Each structure stands twice: as C-alpha cells, then as structure tokens.
C-alpha positions as CSV (number, residue, x, y, z in Angstrom):
1,M,-43.0,-15.9,-16.5
2,L,-41.6,-18.9,-14.7
3,F,-43.5,-22.0,-13.6
4,N,-41.5,-22.0,-10.4
5,S,-42.6,-18.5,-9.4
6,Q,-45.1,-17.6,-6.7
7,F,-47.1,-15.4,-9.1
8,F,-47.5,-18.2,-11.6
9,I,-48.6,-20.8,-9.1
10,V,-50.8,-18.5,-6.9
11,V,-52.3,-16.1,-9.4
12,F,-51.8,-16.9,-13.1
13,L,-52.6,-20.6,-13.1
14,P,-55.7,-20.5,-10.9
15,V,-57.2,-17.6,-12.8
16,V,-56.5,-19.1,-16.2
17,L,-57.8,-22.6,-15.1
18,G,-60.9,-20.9,-13.6
19,L,-61.7,-19.0,-16.8
20,Y,-61.0,-22.1,-19.0
21,Y,-63.5,-24.2,-17.1
22,A,-65.9,-21.4,-16.8
23,F,-66.1,-21.2,-20.6
24,A,-65.5,-24.9,-21.2
25,G,-69.0,-25.3,-22.8
26,S,-67.8,-23.3,-25.8
27,R,-64.8,-24.6,-27.7
28,V,-64.1,-21.2,-29.2
29,A,-64.3,-19.4,-25.9
30,R,-62.1,-21.9,-23.9
31,Q,-59.5,-22.0,-26.6
32,S,-59.5,-18.2,-26.8
33,V,-58.9,-18.0,-23.1
34,V,-55.8,-20.3,-23.5
35,V,-54.4,-18.5,-26.5
36,L,-54.7,-15.0,-24.9
37,A,-53.3,-16.3,-21.6
38,S,-50.4,-18.0,-23.5
39,L,-49.6,-14.7,-25.2
40,G,-49.7,-12.9,-21.8
41,F,-47.5,-15.7,-20.4
42,Y,-44.9,-15.2,-23.2
43,G,-45.1,-11.4,-23.2
44,W,-44.4,-11.4,-19.5
45,W,-40.7,-12.1,-20.3
46,D,-40.4,-9.6,-23.2
47,V,-43.5,-8.2,-24.9
48,R,-41.5,-7.2,-27.9
49,F,-41.3,-10.8,-29.1
50,V,-45.0,-11.5,-29.0
51,P,-45.3,-10.1,-32.6
52,L,-42.5,-12.5,-33.7
53,L,-44.3,-15.5,-32.1
54,M,-47.7,-14.5,-33.7
55,G,-46.1,-13.5,-37.0
56,L,-44.5,-16.9,-37.4
57,T,-47.7,-18.6,-36.4
58,V,-49.8,-16.7,-38.9
59,A,-47.2,-17.2,-41.6
60,N,-47.0,-21.0,-41.1
61,W,-50.8,-21.3,-41.0
62,L,-51.0,-19.4,-44.3
63,F,-48.3,-21.7,-45.8
64,A,-50.4,-24.7,-44.8
65,Q,-53.6,-23.2,-46.3
66,W,-51.8,-22.2,-49.4
67,F,-50.5,-25.8,-49.8
68,G,-53.9,-27.1,-49.2
69,R,-55.2,-25.2,-52.2
70,H,-52.4,-25.8,-54.6
71,R,-50.6,-29.0,-53.4
72,A,-47.2,-27.8,-54.7
73,S,-44.4,-29.5,-52.6
74,W,-42.3,-26.3,-52.7
75,I,-44.8,-24.4,-50.6
76,P,-44.2,-26.2,-47.3
77,A,-40.5,-26.3,-48.2
78,L,-40.5,-22.5,-48.5
79,G,-42.1,-22.3,-45.1
80,V,-39.4,-24.5,-43.6
81,V,-36.8,-22.2,-45.1
82,L,-38.5,-19.2,-43.5
83,N,-38.5,-20.8,-40.1
84,L,-34.9,-21.8,-40.4
85,A,-34.0,-18.3,-41.5
86,V,-35.6,-16.7,-38.5
87,L,-33.9,-19.2,-36.2
88,A,-30.5,-18.6,-37.9
89,L,-30.9,-14.8,-37.6
90,F,-31.6,-14.7,-33.9
91,K,-29.7,-17.7,-32.7
92,Y,-26.8,-18.3,-35.1
93,S,-25.9,-15.0,-36.8
94,D,-23.1,-14.1,-34.4
95,F,-21.9,-17.7,-34.3
96,L,-21.7,-18.0,-38.1
97,R,-20.2,-14.5,-38.5
98,G,-17.7,-15.2,-35.7
99,T,-16.6,-18.4,-37.3
100,A,-16.3,-16.8,-40.8
101,F,-14.4,-13.8,-39.5
102,G,-12.2,-16.0,-37.3
103,L,-11.2,-18.2,-40.3
104,A,-10.4,-15.1,-42.3
105,G,-8.4,-13.6,-39.4
106,D,-10.5,-10.4,-39.4
107,D,-11.8,-8.4,-36.5
108,W,-15.5,-8.3,-36.0
109,Q,-18.2,-7.0,-33.7
110,P,-21.0,-9.3,-32.6
111,W,-24.6,-8.1,-33.1
112,H,-25.7,-9.4,-29.7
113,L,-29.3,-10.1,-30.8
114,I,-31.6,-11.1,-28.0
115,L,-32.6,-14.7,-28.3
116,P,-36.4,-14.9,-28.2
117,L,-37.5,-17.3,-25.4
118,G,-38.4,-20.7,-26.7
119,I,-37.6,-20.0,-30.4
120,S,-35.8,-23.3,-30.8
121,F,-38.8,-25.2,-29.7
122,F,-41.7,-23.4,-31.4
123,V,-39.7,-23.2,-34.7
124,F,-39.1,-26.9,-34.7
125,Q,-42.7,-27.5,-33.9
126,K,-43.8,-25.6,-37.0
127,I,-41.2,-27.3,-39.2
128,S,-42.4,-30.7,-38.2
129,Y,-46.0,-29.7,-39.3
130,L,-44.9,-28.4,-42.6
131,M,-42.7,-31.4,-43.2
132,D,-45.6,-33.7,-42.5
133,L,-47.7,-31.8,-45.0
134,R,-45.0,-32.2,-47.6
135,R,-44.9,-36.0,-46.9
136,G,-48.6,-36.5,-47.5
137,D,-50.3,-35.5,-44.3
138,R,-53.6,-33.8,-45.0
139,H,-54.4,-32.3,-41.7
140,F,-55.4,-28.6,-42.2
141,Y,-56.6,-26.8,-39.2
142,G,-58.5,-23.7,-38.3
143,F,-56.6,-20.6,-37.2
144,L,-57.6,-20.8,-33.6
145,D,-56.7,-24.5,-33.4
146,F,-53.3,-23.8,-34.9
147,C,-52.7,-20.8,-32.6
148,M,-53.4,-23.0,-29.6
149,F,-51.2,-25.7,-30.9
150,V,-48.2,-23.4,-31.2
151,A,-48.8,-21.0,-28.2
152,F,-50.2,-23.4,-25.5
153,F,-48.2,-22.0,-22.6
154,P,-47.2,-25.3,-20.8
155,Q,-45.1,-26.4,-23.8
156,L,-44.3,-23.1,-25.5
157,I,-41.0,-22.2,-23.9
158,A,-39.1,-25.5,-23.5
159,G,-41.3,-28.3,-24.9
160,P,-42.0,-31.1,-25.0
161,L,-41.9,-30.8,-28.8
162,V,-45.5,-31.6,-29.4
163,R,-46.7,-32.6,-32.9
164,H,-49.9,-31.4,-34.4
165,N,-51.5,-34.8,-34.6
166,E,-50.8,-35.5,-30.9
167,I,-52.8,-32.6,-29.5
168,I,-55.0,-30.6,-31.9
169,D,-57.6,-33.4,-32.1
170,Q,-57.9,-33.2,-28.3
171,F,-59.1,-29.6,-28.5
172,R,-62.6,-30.6,-29.5
173,E,-63.1,-32.6,-26.3
174,D,-65.0,-30.9,-23.5
175,P,-62.5,-31.0,-20.5
176,R,-65.5,-31.4,-18.1
177,G,-65.8,-35.1,-18.9
178,P,-65.8,-37.9,-16.4
179,A,-62.0,-37.7,-16.1
180,M,-62.0,-34.0,-15.2
181,W,-61.3,-34.3,-11.5
182,E,-58.8,-37.1,-11.9
183,N,-57.0,-35.1,-14.6
184,L,-56.9,-32.1,-12.3
185,S,-55.6,-34.0,-9.4
186,R,-53.0,-36.1,-11.2
187,G,-51.9,-33.1,-13.2
188,F,-51.5,-31.1,-10.0
189,V,-49.4,-33.9,-8.4
190,L,-47.2,-34.2,-11.5
191,F,-46.8,-30.4,-11.5
192,A,-45.9,-30.4,-7.8
193,I,-43.3,-33.1,-8.5
194,G,-41.8,-31.0,-11.3
195,V,-41.6,-27.9,-9.1
196,S,-39.9,-29.9,-6.3
197,K,-37.4,-31.4,-8.8
198,K,-36.5,-27.9,-9.9
199,V,-36.5,-26.0,-6.6
200,L,-35.3,-28.7,-4.1
201,L,-32.8,-30.6,-6.3
202,A,-31.7,-28.7,-9.4
203,D,-31.4,-25.3,-7.9
204,T,-29.6,-26.7,-4.8
205,L,-27.2,-28.6,-7.0
206,A,-26.5,-25.4,-8.9
207,T,-24.7,-24.0,-5.9
208,M,-22.1,-26.7,-6.2
209,V,-21.9,-26.7,-10.0
210,D,-21.7,-23.0,-10.9
211,P,-18.6,-22.1,-8.7
212,M,-16.6,-25.0,-10.1
213,F,-17.1,-24.2,-13.7
214,A,-16.7,-20.4,-13.1
215,N,-13.4,-20.9,-11.3
216,A,-12.0,-23.8,-13.4
217,I,-9.5,-21.7,-15.3
218,G,-8.1,-19.7,-12.3
219,T,-8.5,-22.5,-9.8
220,P,-8.2,-25.9,-11.6
221,P,-10.5,-28.4,-9.7
222,S,-9.0,-31.3,-7.8
223,L,-10.1,-34.9,-8.5
224,A,-12.8,-34.8,-5.8
225,V,-14.1,-31.4,-6.8
226,A,-14.1,-32.2,-10.5
227,W,-16.0,-35.5,-10.2
228,S,-18.5,-34.1,-7.7
229,G,-19.1,-31.1,-9.9
230,A,-19.5,-33.2,-13.0
231,A,-21.9,-35.5,-11.2
232,A,-23.8,-32.6,-9.7
233,Y,-24.3,-31.0,-13.1
234,T,-25.4,-34.3,-14.6
235,L,-28.1,-34.5,-12.0
236,Q,-28.9,-30.7,-12.0
237,L,-29.6,-30.7,-15.8
238,Y,-31.7,-33.8,-15.5
239,F,-33.9,-32.5,-12.7
240,D,-34.1,-29.0,-14.1
241,F,-35.3,-30.2,-17.6
242,S,-37.3,-33.2,-16.5
243,G,-38.8,-31.0,-13.8
244,Y,-39.9,-28.6,-16.5
245,S,-41.3,-31.4,-18.6
246,D,-43.2,-32.8,-15.6
247,M,-44.7,-29.3,-14.9
248,A,-45.6,-28.9,-18.6
249,I,-47.3,-32.3,-18.8
250,G,-49.0,-31.8,-15.5
251,L,-50.3,-28.4,-16.5
252,G,-51.5,-29.9,-19.8
253,L,-53.4,-32.6,-18.0
254,M,-55.1,-30.0,-15.7
255,F,-56.5,-28.5,-18.9
256,G,-57.6,-32.0,-20.0
257,L,-54.8,-32.3,-22.6
258,R,-52.2,-35.1,-22.7
259,L,-48.7,-34.0,-23.8
260,P,-46.1,-36.6,-24.8
261,F,-43.6,-37.8,-22.2
262,N,-40.1,-36.4,-22.6
263,F,-38.0,-38.5,-20.1
264,D,-38.0,-42.1,-19.2
265,A,-35.3,-42.7,-16.6
266,P,-32.3,-41.9,-18.9
267,Y,-29.7,-42.5,-16.3
268,R,-30.6,-46.1,-16.2
269,A,-29.7,-46.6,-19.9
270,L,-27.4,-49.4,-20.8
271,S,-26.0,-47.8,-24.0
272,V,-25.8,-44.3,-25.6
273,R,-28.5,-45.3,-28.1
274,D,-30.7,-46.4,-25.2
275,Y,-29.9,-43.1,-23.4
276,W,-31.2,-41.1,-26.4
277,R,-34.4,-43.2,-26.4
278,R,-35.0,-42.0,-22.9
279,W,-33.5,-38.4,-22.8
280,H,-35.4,-35.5,-24.3
281,M,-37.5,-38.1,-26.2
282,T,-39.5,-35.6,-28.3
283,L,-36.3,-34.0,-29.6
284,S,-34.8,-37.5,-30.3
285,R,-37.7,-38.5,-32.4
286,F,-37.7,-35.1,-34.2
287,L,-34.0,-35.7,-35.2
288,R,-34.8,-39.2,-36.2
289,D,-37.9,-38.4,-38.4
290,Y,-36.8,-35.1,-39.9
291,V,-33.0,-35.4,-40.1
292,Y,-31.7,-39.0,-39.8
293,I,-34.3,-40.7,-42.0
294,P,-34.2,-38.0,-44.7
295,L,-30.4,-38.4,-44.8
296,G,-30.9,-42.0,-45.6
297,G,-31.2,-43.6,-42.2
298,N,-30.0,-47.2,-42.2
299,R,-31.0,-47.8,-45.8
300,S,-27.5,-47.5,-47.4
301,G,-25.1,-49.8,-45.5
302,P,-23.3,-49.5,-42.2
303,T,-20.8,-46.8,-43.3
304,R,-23.5,-44.5,-44.5
305,Q,-25.7,-45.3,-41.5
306,A,-22.8,-44.3,-39.1
307,T,-22.3,-41.1,-41.1
308,N,-26.0,-40.3,-40.9
309,I,-26.0,-40.8,-37.1
310,V,-23.0,-38.5,-36.6
311,L,-24.4,-35.8,-38.9
312,T,-27.7,-36.0,-37.1
313,M,-26.1,-35.6,-33.7
314,L,-23.9,-32.8,-34.9
315,L,-27.0,-30.9,-35.9
316,G,-28.6,-31.9,-32.6
317,G,-25.7,-30.4,-30.8
318,L,-25.9,-27.2,-32.8
319,W,-29.6,-27.0,-32.0
320,H,-28.7,-26.8,-28.3
321,G,-26.6,-23.7,-28.7
322,A,-24.6,-21.5,-31.0
323,A,-21.2,-22.6,-30.0
324,W,-18.6,-25.2,-31.1
325,T,-18.7,-26.8,-27.7
326,Y,-22.3,-27.9,-28.4
327,V,-21.4,-29.1,-31.9
328,V,-18.6,-31.2,-30.5
329,W,-20.8,-32.5,-27.7
330,G,-23.3,-33.6,-30.3
331,G,-20.5,-35.2,-32.4
332,M,-19.2,-37.1,-29.4
333,H,-22.6,-38.6,-28.9
334,G,-23.0,-39.3,-32.6
335,V,-19.7,-41.2,-32.7
336,A,-20.6,-43.2,-29.6
337,M,-24.0,-44.1,-31.1
338,A,-22.3,-45.2,-34.4
339,V,-19.9,-47.4,-32.5
340,N,-22.7,-48.7,-30.4
341,Q,-24.6,-49.6,-33.6
342,V,-21.6,-51.5,-35.0
343,W,-21.0,-53.2,-31.6
344,G,-24.6,-54.4,-31.6
345,Q,-24.6,-55.6,-35.2
346,H,-21.7,-57.9,-34.4
347,G,-23.6,-59.3,-31.5
348,F,-21.3,-58.0,-28.7
349,R,-22.9,-57.6,-25.3
350,L,-21.5,-56.3,-22.0
351,P,-22.7,-57.3,-18.6
352,R,-25.5,-54.9,-17.5
353,P,-23.6,-53.3,-14.6
354,V,-20.6,-52.7,-16.9
355,A,-22.8,-51.3,-19.7
356,W,-24.6,-49.0,-17.3
357,L,-21.4,-47.7,-15.7
358,L,-19.7,-47.0,-19.1
359,T,-22.8,-45.2,-20.4
360,I,-23.3,-43.0,-17.4
361,L,-19.5,-42.1,-17.2
362,F,-19.6,-41.2,-20.9
363,V,-22.7,-39.1,-20.5
364,M,-21.2,-37.3,-17.5
365,G,-17.9,-36.7,-19.3
366,C,-19.7,-35.2,-22.3
367,F,-21.9,-33.0,-20.0
368,V,-18.7,-31.3,-18.8
369,L,-18.2,-29.9,-22.3
370,F,-21.9,-29.1,-22.6
371,R,-21.8,-27.0,-19.4
372,S,-18.4,-25.3,-20.1
373,P,-18.4,-21.9,-21.7
374,D,-15.3,-22.9,-23.8
375,F,-13.0,-25.8,-24.5
376,A,-10.3,-24.5,-22.1
377,T,-12.7,-24.8,-19.2
378,A,-13.8,-28.3,-20.2
379,A,-10.1,-29.3,-20.5
380,Q,-9.4,-28.1,-17.0
381,V,-12.4,-30.0,-15.5
382,W,-11.5,-33.2,-17.5
383,S,-7.8,-32.9,-16.3
384,G,-9.1,-32.5,-12.8
385,M,-11.2,-35.7,-13.2
386,A,-8.0,-37.4,-14.3
387,G,-6.3,-36.3,-11.1
388,A,-3.9,-33.8,-12.7
389,H,-4.6,-31.2,-10.0
390,G,-4.4,-33.4,-6.9
391,V,-7.0,-35.5,-5.1
392,G,-8.6,-32.8,-2.9
393,S,-11.8,-33.2,-1.0
394,V,-15.4,-32.0,-0.8
395,S,-17.6,-31.5,2.2
396,V,-20.3,-34.1,2.6
397,D,-22.1,-32.1,5.2
398,T,-23.7,-29.6,2.8
399,D,-27.2,-29.3,1.2
400,P,-25.7,-29.7,-2.4
401,F,-24.0,-33.0,-1.4
402,R,-27.2,-34.3,0.2
403,A,-29.2,-33.2,-2.8
404,M,-26.7,-35.1,-5.0
405,V,-27.1,-38.3,-3.0
406,V,-30.9,-38.0,-3.0
407,G,-31.0,-37.1,-6.7
408,A,-28.8,-40.0,-7.7
409,L,-31.2,-42.4,-5.8
410,V,-34.2,-40.9,-7.5
411,A,-32.7,-40.9,-10.9
412,V,-31.3,-44.4,-10.9
413,V,-33.6,-46.3,-8.5
414,G,-36.9,-44.6,-7.9
415,P,-40.0,-44.7,-10.2
416,T,-40.3,-42.1,-12.9
417,S,-42.4,-39.1,-12.0
418,H,-45.0,-39.7,-14.7
419,A,-45.3,-43.4,-13.7
420,F,-45.8,-42.4,-10.1
421,A,-48.3,-39.6,-10.7
422,L,-50.2,-41.0,-13.6
423,T,-50.2,-44.7,-13.0
424,R,-49.1,-45.9,-9.5
425,L,-50.8,-43.2,-7.4
426,R,-54.3,-44.3,-6.5
427,P,-57.0,-41.7,-6.2
428,Q,-57.4,-41.1,-2.5
429,T,-58.6,-38.1,-0.7
430,W,-55.8,-38.2,1.9
431,V,-53.2,-37.7,-0.9
432,A,-54.4,-34.1,-1.4
433,V,-53.1,-33.1,2.1
434,P,-49.4,-34.1,1.7
435,A,-49.4,-32.9,-2.0
436,G,-50.8,-29.5,-0.9
437,L,-48.5,-29.2,2.0
438,G,-45.5,-30.2,-0.1
439,L,-46.3,-27.5,-2.7
440,A,-46.9,-25.0,0.1
441,Y,-43.4,-25.7,1.5
442,V,-41.9,-25.3,-1.9
443,L,-43.8,-22.0,-2.4
444,L,-42.3,-20.7,0.9
445,L,-38.9,-21.8,-0.3
446,I,-39.3,-20.0,-3.6
447,G,-40.3,-16.9,-1.7
448,G,-36.9,-16.9,0.1
449,R,-34.8,-16.9,-3.0
450,L,-34.9,-15.5,-6.6
451,P,-36.5,-18.1,-8.9
452,N,-33.9,-19.6,-11.2
453,V,-34.6,-19.8,-14.9
454,F,-34.7,-23.2,-16.5
455,I,-31.4,-24.3,-18.1
456,Y,-33.1,-25.0,-21.4
457,F,-34.5,-21.5,-21.7
458,Q,-31.1,-20.5,-23.2
459,F,-31.4,-23.0,-26.0
C-alpha cells in the first residue's frame, strides 16, 4: 500500500486512526490495532512476506530474551548473523553469485528472488537493537512493544531507521493528552507536504529523468539534456525520499509518536561530510555507530581513519542496492569524505559559495551513477555533461522544467518541511482550509494517474 494512494488517504488512514483513538484508553488495545493494521498494510503489497516479517520479529525478540537470561555476548551476535543472512539471501544472492561466476568466466542463471519490501530497513532496525544489547544496553521489551517497534507502518517500508530507545518508551503515553489536537493537525500538515513533494515535484520530474537514462545508450544526451536530466534526478530523489520521510513523521505524530528527522536541507551542505550529516540522517548515524566506530573510527591516525571512512561508505553503497554501481557510488562519497577530512585537518577553507557549488556538483555527478542501470549508461551521461555529444537544448515551457525550478528554490532557499510544519506554523483555524484544499487537489491529481512507488522501495 502506498502513502500516495487514494485508498490509503481516504480509507485506510482514517479507519486506523479512528480505531486507535477509540481504544486509546487501553495500551494493549491501541497497540494491537496498530500492529494488526501494520501487518495489513505490509501484506497489501504481497501477503506471502508477512510471515518473513513476523518470523524475523519473533526471532529477534527471542534472541533478546535469551540474552537477558544468560548475558552471553555471542547470543546477540548470532542474531545479527541471522539478520544479515536473510538480507544476503533475498537481496545479494544473485549479485554475489553473478560476481563469483563472472570472475570464474562461467555461465550462470540468476535465481530472481523477489526482494521483500522494506527488508533493508527493518533488518537494520533489528541489528541496531541487538548491537545495543551486546554493548551493554539493558532494555528488554514485551512482545507487543517489540512488534509495534518493528512493524509500525509509517516507518516500516523506507524508514526513518528508528532505534528502540527513540520510540518504544513513547508507547506507554496516552495519545489523548493535551497535545493531541496539535499533534493531529501538525502531523496532517507535514503528511500533506510530503504527499505534495512526491506527487507534484518528484513524480513530475520523473517524466524528464526516466527517458534520458533509458535512452542514454542509443541516443547519447547532449550537454543541455544531460545536465538538466542529472539536475532533475538530484531533485527527484530528494523530494521522493524526503517526501516519504515527511509522510512517515507526520503519520507518526498523528498517532502521538515522534519519529526522528531524516533530512535537514542536504542541498545546502558546504562539504560532502556536511551533506551526509543532512541526507538520510538515520542511515548516516547507523553507519557511523555500527560500522565506522567498530572499524576504529578516528582512533588510529589519519590513514586508518580515511580507510575506515571509505570502507563504511562502500558498505553504505552496497546497502542501497545489489550492484557494483552502488558500491562505486558509495566509494566515491567515501573518498570525498576522506579528502574532506584531511582538508579540514590542515585548516583549509573555501569561500562558502565555492564550497556549496563544488559539493552540489559532486553530489549531482555521483547521482548519475546511482541512477544508471550500469556503468555504460553513466559514462554516456557523464560524457554528455562534458559536451561530448553537442550542446543541444531543452524546452523550458514544460511541467518538468517548471518543477525543477520550483524544486531547486524549495531545496536550496525555502524552510525545511519539518521546521515549517512543526515549528514555524502557528496553530490557526484558518490554516485547516488551505491544507485541506491542497490535499484534496493532490488526491484528485493522484486519481488521474497511477501512483508511483517510492524510489527507496527498491533498496
């Protein structure tokens, strides 16, 4: 089920919210409503994977209870191995087999296993909990609490990557407290902003992006087409994923729960390190806390630190997808961050406009590889950006071009959506009218086209 579908907005969400608040007086009842609704939400895509989601949830809870009784450090480690094995089977089996057979020069047939929706997110979520237990955390939760932590539908499919100690303690609070109406209204506004980002900007930009990358091999893009396509995808990905995060955080707030922010104006970053502090923030901190620091972090000198940064980002790239293009994309960011680290340690500073321009151009160039199905496509787009296929032109009198201009202004100049909806926006009755009308317009727009899945669903 998609957040940006009429059925979710008009039927599923009102019914689940109504039941949640109807049973709000009983913690067990309201949490049971959420867990059952979340399983229905997940099973709407493919009911065959609900047992996998619940099986992993039960297994991880049992590992935690087992560790609570015996305190043997190998128990959570075994749970981590189980989670990684499941992720490797569904997501990386064909990638690893293809790489091995390719190196050996042998023919092979891929298994084409269906990737369970959201597996990269809910597996990492469970790994973070088990790693925290192994490091000394002593939070052991009841089964219903743990199920809601894992399956809570706003963050189940594509994050944010929520940690146990950020949300489970909130479950005990009655959502009908003094902040209930403000939570509902601010959450609704943030959800509406997220839907608008997805439908009005990301999906419109996709009509410029998809043809360029699809035709790059047969029809190499000109300078104008390549740069406009790369810029459009940079904005499309941002509004698609940050739009999803806005929707998730807004939905959580409507249930009286605060989820962590995932984006903080990343296209205003002045360095690649700054960019990763602002982009997919919950993944960045996961990589920092559970990969970079265990590798040694910055404790072993500049050379080892640079190596740790690159290795962390290589794994971060692999997390995004089972293809060498993602690995190289992560490695490019890792090398840039390592250079950035050395640059800063020597006290070098660039003027802010220059630093911003170099950062955004680097991010945009790397996203060409991220979006491309293979290295050949990326090479064609990069060569087009270098002017190898002529200057060309693009039509400025189109919806995608207008969306690109508006999107660039929003991403670089405007306030962040969570700052606007949760801080700047003052509670006023009249705000409900434009917010409601805006969502109604988007609903009508959704009805006129097939809802596009979120880009990060494939990761």
